[in-house]
MIMI-880269 format. One record per residue (C-alpha): x, y, z; residue in three letters. Coordinates in Angstrom, 2 decimals, padded with zeros to 5 digits. Example, Ala and Ser with C-alpha at 12.3 -4.5 7.8 and 13.67 -1.06 7.14 Angstrom:
<c1=012.30	c2=-004.50	c3=007.80	res=ALA>
<c1=013.67	c2=-001.06	c3=007.14	res=SER>
This chain:
<c1=003.89	c2=-030.79	c3=-002.01	res=MET>
<c1=004.30	c2=-032.38	c3=-005.38	res=ARG>
<c1=004.09	c2=-031.62	c3=-009.09	res=VAL>
<c1=000.54	c2=-032.45	c3=-010.15	res=ILE>
<c1=000.91	c2=-033.41	c3=-013.84	res=ALA>
<c1=003.16	c2=-033.41	c3=-016.89	res=GLY>
<c1=006.81	c2=-034.30	c3=-017.26	res=THR>
<c1=007.56	c2=-034.09	c3=-013.53	res=PHE>
<c1=004.27	c2=-035.59	c3=-012.31	res=ARG>
<c1=004.27	c2=-036.75	c3=-008.68	res=SER>
<c1=007.80	c2=-035.48	c3=-008.01	res=ARG>
<c1=008.15	c2=-033.75	c3=-004.61	res=PRO>
<c1=008.67	c2=-030.01	c3=-004.14	res=ILE>
<c1=010.23	c2=-028.68	c3=-000.95	res=ALA>
<c1=009.14	c2=-025.62	c3=001.03	res=ALA>
<c1=011.25	c2=-023.52	c3=003.41	res=PRO>
<c1=010.64	c2=-023.88	c3=007.12	res=ARG>
<c1=008.45	c2=-021.36	c3=008.89	res=GLY>
<c1=005.43	c2=-019.33	c3=007.90	res=ASP>
<c1=007.09	c2=-016.70	c3=005.71	res=ASN>
<c1=006.50	c2=-018.65	c3=002.49	res=THR>
<c1=002.99	c2=-019.95	c3=001.84	res=ARG>
<c1=003.12	c2=-022.35	c3=-001.11	res=PRO>
<c1=000.06	c2=-022.71	c3=-003.31	res=THR>
<c1=-001.54	c2=-025.99	c3=-002.25	res=SER>
<c1=-001.55	c2=-029.04	c3=-004.53	res=ASP>
<c1=-005.32	c2=-028.87	c3=-004.77	res=ARG>
<c1=-005.41	c2=-025.18	c3=-005.72	res=LEU>
<c1=-002.59	c2=-025.66	c3=-008.28	res=ARG>
<c1=-004.55	c2=-028.52	c3=-009.82	res=GLU>
<c1=-007.64	c2=-026.28	c3=-010.10	res=THR>
<c1=-005.54	c2=-023.45	c3=-011.56	res=LEU>
<c1=-003.91	c2=-025.64	c3=-014.19	res=PHE>
<c1=-007.19	c2=-027.30	c3=-015.15	res=ASN>
<c1=-008.35	c2=-023.82	c3=-016.16	res=VAL>
<c1=-005.03	c2=-022.94	c3=-017.84	res=LEU>
<c1=-004.65	c2=-026.27	c3=-019.68	res=ALA>
<c1=-005.62	c2=-024.93	c3=-023.14	res=PRO>
<c1=-003.20	c2=-022.00	c3=-022.77	res=HIS>
<c1=-000.08	c2=-023.50	c3=-021.18	res=ILE>
<c1=001.69	c2=-025.31	c3=-024.05	res=GLU>
<c1=004.44	c2=-023.01	c3=-025.37	res=GLY>
<c1=003.42	c2=-020.13	c3=-023.06	res=ALA>
<c1=005.75	c2=-017.51	c3=-021.64	res=HIS>
<c1=004.86	c2=-017.58	c3=-017.95	res=PHE>
<c1=005.67	c2=-014.97	c3=-015.29	res=LEU>
<c1=005.57	c2=-016.29	c3=-011.71	res=ASP>
<c1=005.58	c2=-013.25	c3=-009.37	res=LEU>
<c1=006.26	c2=-013.76	c3=-005.66	res=TYR>
<c1=007.36	c2=-017.23	c3=-006.77	res=ALA>
<c1=008.22	c2=-018.63	c3=-003.33	res=GLY>
<c1=009.11	c2=-022.31	c3=-003.76	res=THR>
<c1=008.51	c2=-022.11	c3=-007.51	res=GLY>
<c1=005.68	c2=-024.67	c3=-007.31	res=ALA>
<c1=003.41	c2=-022.82	c3=-009.76	res=VAL>
<c1=006.15	c2=-022.09	c3=-012.29	res=GLY>
<c1=007.53	c2=-025.62	c3=-012.01	res=ILE>
<c1=004.02	c2=-026.95	c3=-012.66	res=GLU>
<c1=003.90	c2=-024.76	c3=-015.78	res=ALA>
<c1=007.27	c2=-026.12	c3=-016.96	res=ILE>
<c1=006.07	c2=-029.67	c3=-016.31	res=SER>
<c1=002.98	c2=-029.03	c3=-018.45	res=ARG>
<c1=004.82	c2=-027.55	c3=-021.43	res=GLY>
<c1=005.28	c2=-023.81	c3=-020.95	res=ALA>
<c1=008.23	c2=-022.65	c3=-023.07	res=SER>
<c1=009.76	c2=-020.26	c3=-020.55	res=HIS>
<c1=009.15	c2=-019.30	c3=-016.93	res=ILE>
<c1=010.39	c2=-016.16	c3=-015.28	res=THR>
<c1=010.44	c2=-016.60	c3=-011.50	res=PHE>
<c1=010.51	c2=-013.38	c3=-009.45	res=VAL>
<c1=011.33	c2=-013.86	c3=-005.77	res=GLU>
<c1=013.43	c2=-011.72	c3=-003.43	res=SER>
<c1=013.25	c2=-013.61	c3=-000.09	res=ALA>
<c1=016.51	c2=-015.50	c3=000.42	res=LYS>
<c1=015.03	c2=-018.66	c3=002.07	res=PRO>
<c1=012.45	c2=-018.95	c3=-000.71	res=ALA>
<c1=015.12	c2=-018.37	c3=-003.40	res=LEU>
<c1=017.29	c2=-021.10	c3=-001.90	res=THR>
<c1=014.33	c2=-023.49	c3=-001.92	res=THR>
<c1=013.31	c2=-022.50	c3=-005.47	res=LEU>
<c1=016.82	c2=-023.19	c3=-006.76	res=ARG>
<c1=016.94	c2=-026.49	c3=-004.85	res=ALA>
<c1=013.58	c2=-027.56	c3=-006.31	res=ASN>
<c1=014.75	c2=-026.82	c3=-009.86	res=LEU>
<c1=018.02	c2=-028.70	c3=-009.21	res=ALA>
<c1=016.27	c2=-031.72	c3=-007.66	res=SER>
<c1=014.07	c2=-031.98	c3=-010.75	res=LEU>
<c1=017.13	c2=-031.49	c3=-012.99	res=LYS>
<c1=015.50	c2=-028.50	c3=-014.71	res=ILE>
<c1=018.40	c2=-026.60	c3=-016.26	res=THR>
<c1=016.78	c2=-024.62	c3=-019.09	res=THR>
<c1=013.54	c2=-022.84	c3=-019.89	res=GLY>
<c1=013.55	c2=-020.50	c3=-016.94	res=TYR>
<c1=015.01	c2=-017.30	c3=-015.52	res=THR>
<c1=015.20	c2=-016.38	c3=-011.83	res=ILE>
<c1=014.96	c2=-012.68	c3=-011.00	res=ASP>
<c1=015.98	c2=-012.16	c3=-007.34	res=PRO>
<c1=014.64	c2=-008.60	c3=-007.09	res=ARG>
<c1=011.44	c2=-007.22	c3=-005.64	res=SER>
<c1=008.42	c2=-007.56	c3=-007.91	res=VAL>
<c1=008.26	c2=-003.79	c3=-008.43	res=THR>
<c1=011.91	c2=-003.60	c3=-009.48	res=THR>
<c1=011.66	c2=-006.74	c3=-011.62	res=ALA>
<c1=008.61	c2=-005.43	c3=-013.50	res=LEU>
<c1=010.41	c2=-002.13	c3=-014.16	res=GLU>
<c1=013.39	c2=-004.08	c3=-015.51	res=HIS>
<c1=011.26	c2=-006.44	c3=-017.60	res=LEU>
<c1=009.44	c2=-003.49	c3=-019.17	res=ALA>
<c1=012.69	c2=-002.33	c3=-020.81	res=LYS>
<c1=012.66	c2=-003.41	c3=-024.49	res=PRO>
<c1=016.08	c2=-005.09	c3=-024.23	res=SER>
<c1=015.07	c2=-007.18	c3=-021.20	res=SER>
<c1=012.35	c2=-009.40	c3=-022.59	res=ILE>
<c1=012.41	c2=-011.89	c3=-025.43	res=GLU>
<c1=008.64	c2=-012.26	c3=-025.65	res=ALA>
<c1=005.63	c2=-010.86	c3=-023.89	res=LYS>
<c1=004.00	c2=-012.94	c3=-021.18	res=PHE>
<c1=001.00	c2=-015.12	c3=-022.02	res=ASP>
<c1=000.29	c2=-016.01	c3=-018.39	res=ILE>
<c1=001.13	c2=-014.12	c3=-015.20	res=VAL>
<c1=000.56	c2=-015.59	c3=-011.75	res=PHE>
<c1=000.94	c2=-013.51	c3=-008.61	res=LEU>
<c1=000.69	c2=-014.64	c3=-005.03	res=ASP>
<c1=001.99	c2=-011.94	c3=-002.68	res=PRO>
<c1=001.98	c2=-012.56	c3=001.04	res=PRO>
<c1=-001.67	c2=-012.44	c3=002.10	res=TYR>
<c1=-000.92	c2=-009.70	c3=004.63	res=ASP>
<c1=000.61	c2=-007.45	c3=001.94	res=ALA>
<c1=-002.73	c2=-006.40	c3=000.50	res=GLU>
<c1=-001.29	c2=-003.26	c3=-001.11	res=ASP>
<c1=000.96	c2=-005.48	c3=-003.27	res=GLU>
<c1=-002.11	c2=-006.74	c3=-005.16	res=TYR>
<c1=-003.19	c2=-003.25	c3=-006.21	res=THR>
<c1=000.35	c2=-002.11	c3=-007.01	res=ARG>
<c1=001.24	c2=-005.20	c3=-009.04	res=THR>
<c1=-002.06	c2=-005.60	c3=-010.91	res=LEU>
<c1=-002.13	c2=-001.89	c3=-011.79	res=THR>
<c1=001.48	c2=-002.02	c3=-012.99	res=THR>
<c1=000.69	c2=-005.05	c3=-015.16	res=LEU>
<c1=-002.44	c2=-003.38	c3=-016.52	res=GLY>
<c1=-000.41	c2=-000.34	c3=-017.56	res=ARG>
<c1=002.59	c2=-002.23	c3=-018.89	res=SER>
<c1=003.60	c2=-003.56	c3=-022.29	res=THR>
<c1=004.57	c2=-006.92	c3=-020.75	res=LEU>
<c1=001.38	c2=-008.77	c3=-021.62	res=LEU>
<c1=000.85	c2=-010.65	c3=-024.86	res=ALA>
<c1=-002.49	c2=-010.30	c3=-026.67	res=PRO>
<c1=-005.07	c2=-012.44	c3=-024.85	res=ASN>
<c1=-002.80	c2=-012.76	c3=-021.79	res=ALA>
<c1=-004.23	c2=-014.18	c3=-018.59	res=ILE>
<c1=-003.28	c2=-012.70	c3=-015.21	res=VAL>
<c1=-004.18	c2=-014.69	c3=-012.10	res=ILE>
<c1=-003.98	c2=-013.46	c3=-008.51	res=ALA>
<c1=-004.18	c2=-015.85	c3=-005.58	res=GLU>
<c1=-005.56	c2=-014.14	c3=-002.48	res=HIS>
<c1=-007.49	c2=-014.71	c3=000.72	res=ARG>
<c1=-011.17	c2=-015.37	c3=000.21	res=ARG>
<c1=-012.11	c2=-012.43	c3=002.45	res=LYS>
<c1=-009.77	c2=-010.01	c3=000.60	res=HIS>
<c1=-011.90	c2=-008.73	c3=-002.26	res=ILE>
<c1=-009.94	c2=-007.46	c3=-005.24	res=LEU>
<c1=-011.25	c2=-004.73	c3=-007.53	res=ALA>
<c1=-012.83	c2=-005.76	c3=-010.82	res=ASP>
<c1=-010.51	c2=-003.48	c3=-012.82	res=THR>
<c1=-006.84	c2=-002.48	c3=-012.60	res=TYR>
<c1=-005.89	c2=-000.12	c3=-015.47	res=ALA>
<c1=-006.61	c2=-002.25	c3=-018.60	res=THR>
<c1=-007.06	c2=-005.51	c3=-016.66	res=LEU>
<c1=-010.62	c2=-006.65	c3=-016.03	res=HIS>
<c1=-011.66	c2=-009.60	c3=-013.89	res=ARG>
<c1=-013.10	c2=-012.44	c3=-015.98	res=THR>
<c1=-013.47	c2=-015.22	c3=-013.42	res=ARG>
<c1=-013.19	c2=-016.04	c3=-009.72	res=THR>
<c1=-012.62	c2=-019.50	c3=-008.23	res=LEU>
<c1=-012.82	c2=-020.09	c3=-004.48	res=LYS>
<c1=-011.30	c2=-023.04	c3=-002.66	res=GLN>
<c1=-011.05	c2=-023.13	c3=001.13	res=GLY>
<c1=-009.55	c2=-019.84	c3=002.37	res=ASP>
<c1=-007.99	c2=-019.11	c3=-001.05	res=ALA>
<c1=-009.43	c2=-017.43	c3=-004.12	res=THR>
<c1=-008.08	c2=-017.25	c3=-007.66	res=LEU>
<c1=-009.07	c2=-014.08	c3=-009.53	res=SER>
<c1=-008.51	c2=-014.20	c3=-013.30	res=PHE>
<c1=-007.94	c2=-011.00	c3=-015.28	res=PHE>
<c1=-007.57	c2=-010.18	c3=-018.98	res=ALA>
<c1=-007.13	c2=-007.02	c3=-021.04	res=THR>
C-alpha cells in the first residue's frame, strides 16, 4: 500500500499481518479521493474503524486540517502509529483508541470537539454488518456533522445498505470489485 497523492505521495503504508485488518485498497482510495477532492482542503475528517490509517493519512496528505482516527484493535493501532511515525506526521491528528460507539459518545460531548466533521469515513469489518446500521444511525442523529458533511461507508458489494439512517440519506454509490462506497449527506 502507498499514499496515492499529495504531500506524502508514493510513500509506503504498512498493514498488520493476518486477516483481521482489511485496508482500503490503493485503487479504491484513489476513487474515493477523486470524489472528495473539492471537499478535502481544510476539512475536519473522522476516520472510523481506521485500521492502518490509510484513508486518514491520505486525507492529511491532500490537505485536510485535522483527522480523528478511531481504532480499538491493538495490532491496527500499533500499525497506525507506526505509519504516522514513518511519514513523520506529528500534528493535525488525534487517535482515539476506543470502540467506535464509545468514541462517538465521547465526541458528541460539547467539550470534546473543536469543530464538527466535514467528512466521515467508516469501514467496519465486513462481517460486522450491524456496525453499519449502528454507526450510520448514530451519526445521523448526532450533532457531530458540519453543514453539508459527507459520510462514506465502505462495504461489501453484496451487503446492501439502507438509503436512509436518521437524517442521513444516500446520495451516491460507487462499486469497485467486491467493495462499494456509499455516500450519505443530511
